[in-house]
C-alpha positions as a Markdown table, in Angstrom:
| # | Residue | x | y | z |
|---|---|---|---|---|
| 1 | Met | -54.4 | -3.1 | 26.7 |
| 2 | His | -56.4 | 0.1 | 28.3 |
| 3 | Ser | -59.5 | 0.9 | 26.4 |
| 4 | Leu | -60.6 | 4.4 | 26.0 |
| 5 | Gln | -63.6 | 4.0 | 28.4 |
| 6 | Ala | -61.1 | 2.9 | 30.9 |
| 7 | Asp | -58.8 | 6.1 | 30.2 |
| 8 | Met | -61.6 | 8.1 | 30.4 |
| 9 | Ser | -63.0 | 6.7 | 33.7 |
| 10 | Gly | -59.5 | 6.7 | 35.2 |
| 11 | Gln | -56.8 | 9.5 | 35.8 |
| 12 | Lys | -56.5 | 10.5 | 32.2 |
| 13 | Arg | -59.9 | 12.2 | 32.4 |
| 14 | Gly | -58.2 | 15.5 | 33.3 |
| 15 | Arg | -56.2 | 15.3 | 30.4 |
| 16 | Ile | -58.8 | 14.5 | 28.1 |
| 17 | Leu | -60.8 | 17.5 | 29.6 |
| 18 | Leu | -57.7 | 19.7 | 28.5 |
| 19 | Tyr | -57.5 | 18.1 | 24.8 |
| 20 | Leu | -61.3 | 19.2 | 24.6 |
| 21 | Val | -60.5 | 22.6 | 25.5 |
| 22 | Arg | -57.5 | 22.9 | 23.2 |
| 23 | Phe | -59.8 | 21.5 | 20.5 |
| 24 | Tyr | -62.4 | 23.9 | 21.2 |
| 25 | Lys | -60.3 | 26.9 | 21.1 |
| 26 | Arg | -58.8 | 25.6 | 17.6 |
| 27 | Gly | -62.7 | 25.4 | 16.6 |
| 28 | Ser | -62.3 | 21.5 | 15.7 |
| 29 | Ile | -65.3 | 21.2 | 18.0 |
| 30 | Ser | -68.6 | 21.7 | 16.4 |
| 31 | Arg | -71.8 | 21.7 | 19.0 |
| 32 | Thr | -75.1 | 20.4 | 17.5 |
| 33 | Gly | -77.8 | 20.7 | 20.1 |
| 34 | Ser | -76.6 | 19.2 | 23.4 |
| 35 | Ser | -74.0 | 16.8 | 22.0 |
| 36 | Ile | -70.5 | 17.5 | 21.3 |
| 37 | Arg | -68.8 | 16.0 | 17.8 |
| 38 | Ile | -65.2 | 15.7 | 17.9 |
| 39 | Asp | -63.7 | 13.8 | 14.8 |
| 40 | Gly | -66.7 | 11.6 | 14.3 |
| 41 | Ile | -66.9 | 10.7 | 18.0 |
| 42 | His | -69.9 | 11.4 | 20.1 |
| 43 | Trp | -69.5 | 12.7 | 23.7 |
C-alpha cells in the first residue's frame, strides 16, 4: 500500500501540483493566511 505522504514525496508530486492548479482555477481552494485548505486537508 502506498501512503499519501509516500506519493507526495515520490514522483507523483508533479501530478499533485497539477491537481492544485486545477482546484485553484475551479475556486475550490480557499486561502486562509499562509495555509491552504483543500477539502479539509491542510497543506
